C-alpha positions as CSV (number, residue, x, y, z in Angstrom):
1,M,113.6,97.6,71.1
2,N,110.9,100.2,71.9
3,T,110.3,100.6,75.6
4,T,107.3,102.2,77.4
5,S,107.7,102.7,81.1
6,D,104.3,101.7,82.4
7,V,101.5,100.3,80.2
8,L,101.3,99.1,76.6
9,I,97.8,98.8,75.2
10,I,97.3,96.6,72.2
11,G,94.3,98.0,70.3
12,G,93.3,101.6,69.5
13,G,89.5,101.3,69.5
14,I,87.1,102.9,72.0
15,V,88.0,100.5,74.7
16,G,91.8,100.9,74.3
17,L,91.5,104.6,74.1
18,A,89.3,104.8,77.2
19,I,91.7,102.7,79.2
20,A,94.7,104.8,78.1
21,I,93.0,108.0,79.1
22,E,92.0,106.6,82.5
23,L,95.5,105.4,83.2
24,K,97.1,108.7,82.0
25,L,94.8,110.6,84.3
26,R,96.1,108.4,87.2
27,G,99.7,109.3,86.3
28,A,100.8,106.3,84.2
29,T,102.8,106.6,81.0
30,V,100.9,104.8,78.2
31,T,101.5,103.7,74.7
32,I,98.8,102.4,72.3
33,L,99.5,100.2,69.3
34,S,96.8,100.4,66.8
35,R,96.7,98.5,63.5
36,D,94.1,100.7,61.9
37,F,92.1,103.2,63.9
38,K,89.4,103.4,61.2
39,Q,88.6,99.7,61.5
40,A,87.6,100.0,65.2
41,A,84.1,98.5,65.8
42,A,83.0,101.8,67.4
43,H,83.0,103.5,64.1
44,A,80.3,101.1,62.8
45,A,78.0,101.2,65.9
46,A,74.9,103.2,66.6
47,G,76.0,104.5,70.0
48,M,73.0,103.3,72.1
49,L,73.5,103.2,75.9
50,A,70.7,100.7,76.3
51,P,71.1,98.1,79.1
52,Q,67.4,98.2,79.9
53,A,66.0,98.3,76.4
54,E,68.2,95.3,75.5
55,G,66.6,93.3,78.4
56,I,69.9,92.3,80.0
57,P,68.9,89.9,82.8
58,L,69.6,90.5,86.5
59,G,73.2,89.5,87.3
60,P,76.8,90.7,86.9
61,M,76.3,91.8,83.3
62,L,73.4,94.1,84.1
63,E,75.4,95.5,87.1
64,L,78.3,96.2,84.8
65,C,76.2,97.9,82.3
66,L,74.2,100.0,84.8
67,R,77.4,101.1,86.5
68,S,78.9,102.2,83.2
69,R,75.7,104.1,82.2
70,Q,75.9,105.9,85.5
71,L,79.5,107.0,84.8
72,Y,78.6,108.4,81.4
73,P,77.5,112.0,82.2
74,N,80.6,112.9,84.1
75,W,82.9,110.9,81.8
76,I,81.5,112.8,78.8
77,R,81.7,116.1,80.5
78,K,85.4,115.6,81.3
79,L,86.2,114.5,77.7
80,E,84.4,117.5,76.2
81,E,86.0,119.9,78.6
82,L,89.4,118.5,77.8
83,T,89.1,118.6,74.1
84,G,86.5,121.2,73.3
85,A,84.8,118.7,71.1
86,S,81.2,117.4,71.2
87,T,80.4,113.7,71.6
88,G,76.7,113.9,70.8
89,Y,75.7,112.5,74.2
90,W,71.9,112.7,74.4
91,P,70.0,111.3,77.4
92,C,66.9,110.9,75.3
93,G,65.5,107.6,76.7
94,I,64.7,104.6,74.5
95,L,61.3,103.5,73.3
96,A,60.6,99.8,72.7
97,P,57.5,99.5,70.5
98,V,55.5,96.3,70.4
99,Y,53.5,95.0,67.5
100,A,50.0,93.5,68.1
101,A,51.3,90.1,67.0
102,E,54.0,90.1,69.7
103,A,52.1,91.7,72.6
104,E,53.2,88.9,74.9
105,R,56.9,89.5,74.1
106,T,58.5,88.1,77.2
107,D,61.9,89.8,76.7
108,L,60.4,93.3,77.0
109,R,58.2,92.3,80.0
110,E,61.3,90.9,81.6
111,A,63.2,94.0,80.8
112,A,60.6,96.1,82.6
113,A,60.7,93.7,85.6
114,I,64.5,93.8,85.6
115,A,64.3,97.6,85.5
116,R,62.1,97.7,88.6
117,A,64.2,95.1,90.4
118,S,67.4,97.2,89.7
119,G,65.8,100.4,91.0
120,T,65.4,102.1,87.6
121,E,62.5,103.3,85.6
122,A,60.4,101.5,83.0
123,Q,56.9,102.5,81.9
124,W,54.3,100.8,79.7
125,L,52.7,103.0,77.1
126,D,49.4,101.9,75.6
127,Q,48.5,102.3,71.9
128,A,47.1,105.8,72.2
129,V,49.9,107.1,74.4
130,I,52.8,105.7,72.4
131,H,51.5,107.1,69.1
132,Q,51.0,110.4,70.7
133,Y,54.5,110.3,72.3
134,Q,56.1,109.5,69.0
135,A,54.1,110.3,65.9
136,G,54.4,108.3,62.7
137,L,54.9,104.8,64.2
138,G,53.5,101.9,62.2
139,S,49.8,101.3,62.5
140,D,50.3,97.8,64.0
141,V,52.3,99.2,66.9
142,M,49.9,98.5,69.8
143,G,52.0,99.9,72.7
144,G,55.5,99.8,74.0
145,W,57.9,100.2,76.9
146,W,59.6,103.5,77.7
147,F,63.1,103.3,79.3
148,P,63.8,107.0,80.2
149,E,67.3,106.4,81.7
150,D,68.8,104.8,78.6
151,A,70.6,107.2,76.3
152,Q,72.7,107.5,73.2
153,V,76.0,109.0,72.1
154,D,77.4,109.8,68.6
155,N,79.8,106.9,68.4
156,R,82.0,108.4,65.7
157,A,82.2,111.7,67.5
158,L,83.0,110.0,70.8
159,T,85.7,107.9,69.2
160,Q,87.3,111.0,67.6
161,T,87.0,112.8,70.9
162,L,88.8,110.0,72.8
163,W,91.6,110.1,70.2
164,I,92.0,113.8,70.7
165,A,91.9,113.5,74.5
166,A,94.5,110.8,74.5
167,Q,96.9,112.8,72.4
168,T,96.2,115.9,74.5
169,L,97.1,114.0,77.7
170,G,100.3,112.7,76.2
171,V,99.4,109.1,75.4
172,S,101.7,107.8,72.7
173,I,99.5,106.5,69.9
174,Q,101.2,104.4,67.3
175,D,98.7,103.9,64.5
176,G,99.4,101.6,61.5
177,V,101.3,99.2,63.7
178,S,100.4,95.5,63.4
179,V,101.1,93.3,66.4
180,Q,102.3,90.0,65.2
181,A,102.9,88.1,68.5
182,I,103.0,88.4,72.3
183,Q,106.2,86.9,73.6
184,Q,105.8,85.1,76.9
185,Q,108.2,83.4,79.3
186,Q,107.2,81.8,82.6
187,R,103.7,83.3,82.6
188,Q,105.0,86.8,81.9
189,V,104.8,88.9,78.8
190,V,108.4,90.0,78.0
191,S,107.7,91.9,74.7
192,V,105.3,92.5,71.9
193,Q,106.5,91.8,68.4
194,T,105.2,94.2,65.8
195,S,105.6,95.2,62.2
196,V,107.9,98.0,63.4
197,G,109.9,96.2,66.0
198,D,109.5,94.9,69.5
199,W,107.9,96.8,72.4
200,Q,108.2,96.4,76.1
201,A,106.3,97.7,79.2
202,K,105.7,96.8,82.8
203,H,102.0,96.0,82.1
204,Y,100.1,95.0,78.9
205,V,96.5,95.3,78.0
206,L,94.9,93.3,75.1
207,A,92.0,95.4,73.7
208,T,91.9,94.2,70.0
209,G,88.2,93.4,69.8
210,A,87.2,91.0,67.1
211,W,90.8,90.3,66.3
212,S,91.8,89.2,69.8
213,N,92.2,85.5,69.1
214,E,94.8,86.2,66.4
215,L,97.1,86.8,69.4
216,L,95.8,84.7,72.2
217,P,93.6,81.5,72.4
218,I,90.5,83.2,73.8
219,P,87.0,82.6,72.3
220,V,86.4,86.0,70.6
221,Q,85.0,85.8,67.0
222,P,83.9,88.5,64.6
223,R,80.1,89.1,64.2
224,K,79.4,91.2,61.2
225,G,76.8,93.9,61.4
226,Q,75.5,95.8,58.4
227,M,74.0,99.3,58.9
228,L,72.7,102.3,57.0
229,A,71.8,105.9,57.5
230,V,69.1,108.1,56.1
231,Q,68.6,111.9,56.4
232,S,65.3,113.3,57.6
233,P,64.0,116.3,55.7
234,D,64.3,119.8,57.1
235,S,61.2,120.7,59.0
236,A,60.2,123.9,60.8
237,A,58.5,121.7,63.4
238,G,61.9,120.1,64.2
239,L,63.0,116.5,64.0
240,P,60.2,114.1,62.9
241,L,61.8,111.3,64.9
242,R,63.2,112.2,68.3
243,R,63.0,108.8,70.1
244,V,65.4,105.9,69.8
245,L,63.2,103.0,68.6
246,F,64.4,99.6,69.8
247,G,62.5,96.8,68.1
248,S,62.8,93.1,68.4
249,D,65.0,92.8,65.4
250,L,66.4,96.2,64.7
251,Y,67.0,99.7,66.1
252,I,66.4,103.2,64.7
253,V,68.6,105.9,66.3
254,P,67.9,109.6,65.4
255,R,70.7,112.1,65.7
256,Q,70.1,115.7,66.6
257,D,71.4,116.8,63.2
258,G,68.6,114.8,61.4
259,R,70.7,111.8,60.5
260,I,69.0,108.5,61.4
261,I,70.9,105.3,62.0
262,I,69.3,101.9,61.2
263,G,70.9,98.7,62.3
264,A,71.9,96.0,62.4
265,T,72.3,92.6,61.0
266,S,74.2,89.9,63.0
267,E,76.1,87.6,60.7
268,E,78.6,84.8,61.5
269,V,80.6,85.2,58.3
270,G,84.1,85.8,59.7
271,F,85.7,88.9,58.4
272,T,83.8,88.9,55.1
273,P,83.5,92.6,54.2
274,N,80.9,94.8,52.4
275,N,77.2,95.4,52.5
276,T,74.9,93.0,50.7
277,P,71.6,93.5,49.0
278,A,69.9,91.0,51.2
279,G,71.2,92.6,54.4
280,V,70.2,96.2,53.3
281,Q,66.8,95.0,52.2
282,E,66.2,93.3,55.5
283,L,67.0,96.4,57.5
284,L,64.9,98.7,55.3
285,A,61.9,96.5,55.4
286,R,61.9,96.2,59.2
287,A,62.6,99.9,59.7
288,I,59.9,101.0,57.3
289,R,57.4,98.8,59.0
290,L,58.2,100.3,62.4
291,Y,58.5,103.9,61.2
292,P,56.9,104.1,57.7
293,A,58.0,107.7,56.9
294,L,61.6,106.4,56.5
295,Q,60.7,105.2,53.0
296,D,60.7,108.8,51.7
297,F,63.9,109.9,53.5
298,A,67.2,110.3,51.6
299,L,69.4,107.3,51.7
300,Q,72.7,108.7,53.0
301,E,75.3,105.9,53.7
302,L,75.8,102.2,54.0
303,W,78.5,100.5,56.1
304,W,79.4,97.4,58.0
305,G,81.6,96.4,61.0
306,F,82.7,93.5,63.1
307,R,81.6,93.1,66.7
308,P,83.8,91.0,69.0
309,A,81.5,88.2,70.2
310,T,82.2,85.5,72.8
311,P,80.2,82.3,73.2
312,D,78.1,83.7,76.0
313,E,78.1,87.3,74.5
314,L,79.7,88.7,77.6
315,P,83.0,90.5,77.7
316,I,86.3,89.0,78.8
317,L,87.8,91.4,81.4
318,G,90.7,91.2,83.9
319,A,93.6,88.9,84.5
320,S,95.0,86.5,81.8
321,A,97.2,83.5,82.1
322,C,100.1,86.0,82.2
323,T,100.5,88.0,85.4
324,N,101.3,91.3,83.7
325,L,98.7,91.0,80.9
326,L,95.1,92.1,81.3
327,L,92.2,91.4,78.9
328,A,89.6,93.9,77.8
329,T,87.8,92.4,74.9
330,G,84.7,90.6,73.7
331,H,82.3,93.5,74.4
332,Y,80.0,92.4,71.5
333,R,77.2,94.9,71.1
334,N,78.0,96.9,74.3
335,G,81.5,98.2,73.7
336,I,80.5,101.9,73.7
337,L,78.2,101.5,76.7
338,L,81.0,99.7,78.7
339,A,83.9,101.8,77.7
340,P,84.0,104.0,80.9
341,I,83.5,101.1,83.4
342,T,86.0,98.9,81.5
343,A,88.6,101.7,81.7
344,Q,88.0,102.1,85.4
345,L,88.1,98.3,86.2
346,I,91.3,97.7,84.2
347,A,93.0,100.7,85.8
348,D,92.0,99.4,89.2
349,A,93.4,96.0,88.4
350,I,96.8,97.4,87.2
351,A,96.9,99.3,90.6
352,Q,96.5,96.0,92.3
353,Q,92.9,96.8,93.5
354,P,90.8,94.5,91.3
355,D,87.0,94.9,91.6
356,P,85.3,91.6,92.6
357,L,82.9,92.1,89.6
358,L,85.8,91.2,87.3
359,E,85.6,87.5,88.5
360,H,82.4,87.1,86.5
361,F,84.1,88.0,83.2
362,S,87.2,86.0,83.5
363,W,88.6,84.2,80.4
364,Q,88.7,81.0,82.6
365,R,84.9,80.5,82.4
366,F,85.5,79.1,78.9
367,H,88.3,76.6,80.0
368,Q,88.7,73.6,82.2
369,T,91.6,74.8,84.3
370,K,94.2,72.3,85.4
371,P,96.3,73.1,88.5
372,S,100.0,73.4,88.0
373,T,100.7,71.8,91.4
374,P,99.8,68.2,92.4
375,P,96.1,68.3,93.5
376,A,94.8,66.9,96.8
377,S,94.1,63.2,97.0
378,L,91.1,62.0,95.1
379,A,90.0,59.9,98.1
380,A,90.8,62.4,100.8
381,S,89.1,65.2,99.0
382,S,85.5,64.6,100.0
383,T,84.7,66.7,103.0
384,P,81.1,66.1,104.1
385,A,79.0,69.2,104.6
386,A,78.0,69.8,108.2
387,L,74.3,70.2,108.7
388,S,73.6,70.3,112.4
389,S,75.1,68.9,115.6
390,S,72.1,66.7,116.1
391,T,72.4,64.9,112.8
392,H,73.6,61.3,113.1
393,V,75.3,59.7,110.2
394,L,77.5,56.7,109.5
395,P,81.1,57.4,110.6
396,R,83.4,58.2,107.7
397,S,87.1,58.8,107.6
398,N,88.5,61.6,105.5
399,S,89.6,59.0,103.0
400,V,88.5,55.5,102.0
401,L,92.2,54.8,101.3
402,T,93.7,56.2,104.5
403,H,93.6,53.0,106.6
404,A,94.6,50.6,103.9
405,V,97.5,52.3,102.0
406,P,100.9,53.1,103.5
407,A,101.9,56.7,103.7
408,L,104.3,56.7,100.7
409,A,101.8,54.9,98.4
410,Q,99.1,57.3,99.6
411,A,101.3,60.2,98.5
412,D,101.8,58.7,95.1
413,I,98.0,58.2,94.7
414,T,97.4,61.9,95.3
415,T,99.2,62.8,92.0
416,L,96.8,60.7,89.9
417,D,93.9,63.0,89.7
418,S,92.8,66.7,89.7
419,P,89.6,68.2,91.0
420,L,86.4,68.1,89.0
421,V,86.1,71.6,87.3
422,I,82.8,72.8,86.1
423,A,82.6,76.3,84.6
424,G,85.8,77.3,86.3
425,R,84.7,76.1,89.8
426,S,86.5,73.2,91.4
427,F,84.9,70.3,93.3
428,H,86.6,67.4,95.0
429,S,83.7,65.0,95.2
430,R,82.5,63.5,91.9
431,L,79.1,62.5,93.2
432,M,76.2,64.9,93.0
433,T,72.9,64.1,94.8
434,G,69.4,65.2,94.7
435,T,66.8,66.3,97.3
436,G,63.6,64.6,96.0
437,K,61.8,61.3,96.9
438,Y,63.2,61.0,100.4
439,R,60.8,59.8,103.1
440,S,61.8,62.7,105.3
441,I,63.9,65.8,105.4
442,A,66.1,64.2,108.1
443,D,66.8,61.2,105.7
444,M,67.8,63.7,103.0
445,Q,70.1,65.7,105.4
446,Q,71.9,62.6,106.7
447,S,72.3,61.1,103.2
448,V,73.8,64.3,101.8
449,V,76.4,64.2,104.6
450,A,77.1,60.5,104.2
451,S,77.6,60.8,100.5
452,G,80.3,63.4,100.8
453,C,78.9,65.3,97.8
454,E,79.5,69.0,97.3
455,I,76.8,69.6,94.7
456,V,73.1,69.1,95.4
457,T,70.4,69.6,92.8
458,V,67.2,71.3,93.7
459,A,63.9,71.5,91.7
460,V,63.2,75.2,91.5
461,R,59.5,74.8,90.9
462,R,58.9,72.3,93.7
463,V,60.7,74.6,96.2
464,Q,58.7,77.6,95.1
465,T,55.3,75.7,95.4
466,K,56.4,74.0,98.6
467,A,55.5,70.6,97.0
468,P,55.4,67.6,99.4
469,G,58.9,66.7,100.5
470,H,60.3,70.2,99.6
471,E,58.8,72.3,102.4
472,G,61.7,74.0,104.2
473,L,64.2,72.6,101.8
474,A,65.9,75.9,101.4
475,E,66.7,76.0,105.2
476,A,67.5,72.3,105.5
477,L,71.0,72.4,104.1
478,D,74.0,74.6,104.8
479,W,74.4,76.4,101.5
480,S,77.7,77.9,102.6
481,K,79.2,74.4,102.3
482,I,77.1,72.9,99.5
483,W,76.9,74.2,96.0
484,M,73.3,74.5,94.8
485,L,72.5,73.2,91.4
486,P,69.0,74.6,90.6
487,N,67.2,72.4,88.1
488,T,64.3,73.0,85.7
489,A,62.4,69.8,86.6
490,G,58.8,69.9,85.4
491,C,59.4,72.1,82.4
492,K,58.0,70.8,79.2
493,T,59.2,73.5,76.8
494,A,62.3,75.5,76.3
495,E,60.5,78.7,77.2
496,E,59.4,77.3,80.5
497,A,62.9,76.0,81.3
498,I,64.5,79.4,80.5
499,R,62.1,81.2,82.9
500,V,62.6,78.7,85.7
501,A,66.4,78.8,85.2
502,R,66.3,82.6,85.8
503,L,64.2,82.0,89.0
504,G,66.7,79.4,90.1
505,R,69.6,81.8,89.8
506,E,67.7,84.3,91.9
507,M,66.9,81.6,94.5
508,A,70.6,80.7,94.8
509,K,71.4,84.4,95.4
510,L,68.8,84.6,98.1
511,L,70.5,81.7,99.8
512,G,73.9,83.5,99.8
513,Q,75.4,82.1,96.6
514,E,75.7,85.4,94.7
515,D,78.0,84.1,92.0
516,N,76.0,80.9,91.4
517,N,75.0,80.8,87.7
518,F,74.7,77.0,87.5
519,V,71.5,75.4,86.1
520,K,70.7,71.7,85.5
521,L,68.6,72.0,82.3
522,E,65.7,69.6,81.9
523,V,63.1,69.9,79.2
524,I,60.8,66.9,79.4
525,P,57.4,66.9,77.7
526,D,57.2,63.1,77.9
527,T,55.2,62.2,81.1
528,K,55.5,58.4,80.7
529,Y,59.1,57.7,80.0
530,L,60.5,61.1,81.1
531,L,62.8,61.3,78.2
532,P,64.3,64.8,77.5
533,D,63.4,66.7,74.4
534,P,66.6,67.2,72.4
535,I,65.4,70.1,70.3
536,G,63.9,72.0,73.3
537,T,67.0,71.3,75.3
538,L,69.4,72.7,72.6
539,E,67.2,75.7,72.1
540,A,67.0,76.5,75.8
541,A,70.8,75.8,76.3
542,E,71.7,78.3,73.6
543,Q,69.7,81.1,75.2
544,L,70.8,80.4,78.7
545,V,74.5,80.3,77.7
546,K,74.0,83.7,76.1
547,E,72.6,84.9,79.4
548,G,75.7,83.8,81.3
549,F,74.5,80.6,82.8
550,A,76.7,77.6,83.4
551,V,74.4,75.1,81.7
552,L,74.4,71.4,82.7
553,P,72.0,69.8,80.2
554,Y,70.2,66.5,80.9
555,I,70.1,64.5,77.6
556,N,69.6,61.1,76.0
557,A,72.9,59.4,75.4
558,D,73.2,61.0,72.0
559,P,76.8,61.8,71.0
560,L,75.8,64.3,68.3
561,L,73.6,66.2,70.6
562,A,76.2,66.1,73.3
563,K,78.8,67.6,70.9
564,R,76.4,70.3,69.7
565,L,75.6,71.3,73.3
566,E,79.3,71.5,74.0
567,E,79.8,73.7,71.0
568,V,77.1,76.2,72.1
569,G,78.9,76.6,75.4
570,C,77.4,74.2,77.9
571,A,79.5,73.6,81.0
572,T,78.9,69.8,81.0
573,V,76.7,67.2,79.3
574,M,74.6,64.8,81.4
575,P,73.6,61.7,79.5
576,L,71.1,59.3,81.1
577,G,72.2,55.8,81.9
578,S,68.6,54.6,81.6
579,P,65.2,56.2,82.3
580,I,64.9,58.4,85.4
581,G,64.3,56.4,88.6
582,S,64.2,53.1,86.8
583,G,67.2,51.5,88.5
584,Q,68.1,49.7,85.3
585,G,71.7,50.8,85.4
586,I,73.6,51.7,82.2
587,K,71.7,50.5,79.2
588,N,73.5,52.6,76.6
589,A,77.1,52.1,77.5
590,A,78.3,52.3,73.9
591,N,76.9,55.8,73.3
592,I,78.0,57.1,76.7
593,Q,81.5,55.8,75.9
594,I,81.5,57.8,72.6
595,I,80.3,60.9,74.4
596,I,83.1,60.5,77.0
597,E,85.8,60.0,74.3
598,N,84.8,63.1,72.3
599,A,83.8,65.6,75.0
600,Q,86.0,68.5,76.1
601,V,83.7,69.3,79.0
602,P,82.9,67.1,82.0
603,V,80.5,64.2,81.3
604,V,78.1,63.5,84.2
605,V,76.1,60.3,84.0
606,D,72.6,61.1,85.3
607,A,69.6,58.9,85.8
608,G,68.9,55.2,86.0
609,L,71.8,54.1,88.3
610,G,70.5,51.7,91.0
611,A,73.5,50.2,92.7
612,P,77.0,51.1,93.7
613,S,78.4,48.6,91.2
614,E,76.7,50.6,88.4
615,A,78.0,53.9,89.8
616,A,81.5,52.4,89.8
617,Q,81.0,51.1,86.2
618,A,80.1,54.6,85.0
619,M,83.3,56.1,86.6
620,E,85.5,53.2,85.3
621,M,84.2,54.2,81.7
622,G,85.8,57.6,82.3
623,A,82.7,59.7,83.3
624,S,83.7,62.8,85.1
625,A,81.0,62.6,87.7
626,L,77.6,61.1,88.6
627,L,74.2,62.4,89.7
628,I,72.2,60.0,91.8
629,N,68.9,60.6,93.6
630,T,66.3,57.8,93.5
631,A,68.8,55.0,94.2
632,I,69.7,56.7,97.4
633,A,66.4,58.3,98.4
634,E,64.3,55.1,97.9
635,A,66.8,52.6,99.4
636,Q,65.8,50.8,102.5
637,N,68.6,52.6,104.3
638,P,69.2,55.8,102.3
639,V,72.1,57.0,104.5
640,A,74.0,53.7,104.1
641,M,73.3,53.7,100.3
642,A,74.5,57.4,100.1
643,R,77.8,56.4,101.6
644,A,78.1,53.3,99.4
645,M,77.5,55.5,96.3
646,G,80.1,58.0,97.4
647,L,82.7,55.2,97.9
648,A,81.7,53.6,94.5
649,A,82.3,56.9,92.8
650,E,85.8,57.2,94.4
651,A,86.7,53.6,93.6
652,G,85.5,53.8,90.0
653,R,87.4,57.0,89.4
654,L,90.6,55.6,90.9
655,A,90.2,52.4,88.8
656,Y,89.8,54.5,85.7
657,L,92.9,56.5,86.5
658,A,94.9,53.3,87.4
659,G,94.1,51.7,84.0
660,R,92.6,48.2,83.9
661,I,94.2,45.3,82.2
662,P,93.0,44.4,78.7
663,V,90.4,41.7,78.2
664,K,92.0,38.5,76.8
665,S,90.5,35.4,75.2
666,H,92.9,33.1,76.9
667,A,94.4,32.6,80.4
668,S,97.5,34.3,81.7
669,A,99.1,32.8,84.8
670,S,99.6,35.1,87.8
671,S,102.8,33.2,88.8
672,P,105.8,32.9,86.5
673,L,106.2,29.6,84.6
674,T,110.0,29.7,84.6
675,G,112.3,29.3,87.6
676,T,110.0,26.8,89.3
677,I,111.3,23.9,91.6
678,T,111.4,20.6,89.8
679,Q,112.4,17.1,91.0
């Protein structure tokens, strides 16, 4: 048994090395187990430090990237002083040219807006200025954005410098060691089994990049990227290309020694190796269009690598299911950029001082967590949100079962169910309500309380435009007690829905819900029947999941679409019972049943329910939750109907958990037919 006294890091790439150095500088003893240092993804990267050029949206990921970019100058200085080696760090800025045909590119415009919102620089250069600033650009480049605070580093030089720094500091690096299993007992890692024996430590860190799910069931998959390099000719005038060019489908990164990196493809082909003619041809064609002089430069090298990609393309950082194992993987295309901040955050977590930012990158966002202890009672779980002392609602006990069930039986009932979990967040109520169509704000306020709901959906566009019935809505509810579900109502295309979802996330932040990334996705071009567009919904869902949203898509009761949305990473699926506001009840029960039986995410029946009996029916089928608006808002007494719907959701859920009797074609007597009194 090989024993290390403090920390064992599995993975010897840039992330593992950076963490090891940070821990060693803090006084820990550290061992790295590395299968093959040369296979690390950092060797195959371009070394861009480009959170702004990439257009990362406002939110935790952008904060993570900007914090890491800010650390870079001092981090590099310490490494170079320690080793005497150069990392090729170059704060050269990044230029994002725009072709005439894509002058309205929203991603770059949003990148500039994000830059301003985050307090950093971004500047638009028109056609004359950009061609003057970087000579030799393609003739159809009509302008571009300049991000002066983005930078680059020579990824290969940096990786080698980190290796030397780790060795200089006394980190024990075991290269050529293949980790075969992580042995766990009672939520603790007790040892790591390798090709050269078992290893033990007080703390463990998994930093194996694209290979992470070979050891733990976390959703990290390889994303192959092909790249190439050319050499610019010697010139007395200096380097012909001095700006990093970040296009919509490639990047061109000049080094100070005249080497120019061109990348990269993004291929979901597993660990299939090698460059391909198609991949190289694609890169060269795009690069020559952007910077035509490249066609005459000497082709120097071809290579490929495997990025560690997660479903939402965000890293997995922090605590794992084991109390002494931390995760630092899934960095996708930002591993080099995020190396210093990852090292800092992981070291802080080992020191029992975890940064709150880590919560946004937890592995649990991809799982429906189930509590290990018996959950609170299904019926007793709904705690109405207080709105104001002057609001009058129907009286409601903490539990519909409290007065009818003896204490012992009540305790048994509490073990039947667990909370509703959506994107890692737990809710006790399984009824969601809306805010539209009420005759008054007061009716809406009282109905929300009476329903016992904990999630209320809000139409972002209607709040923004102060549409009738939505004036003052943001102030009407206590958002410290109710979770806002912004929705994209009114959006007819995927592009509209994506933009409105981003606004909704910012609206939630303004109301105090900083970590709210939920969005109810509606893409509805049909103005008569209000049926959702399946293609647009899927397209928007894919993009929003990539941006870190917990997407709750409203769909037709289409089992195949529901499964596809689940596969792209949606937090729920929300099939309609019947057309919105129709009150027809559940008209497609067979399809909804198929969706429920096959879904691994919560199924929320949304739209068309008109009566509590229909709400109970949906829950008895096994739906995870309901979203009801019109049936409550347009009832003669919306407050009474809200309470009825809340009780129906509880009753239907409890009936589903209890298990109904089978339907029979014949009678079955309630009383026994034997042992009766006869004359």
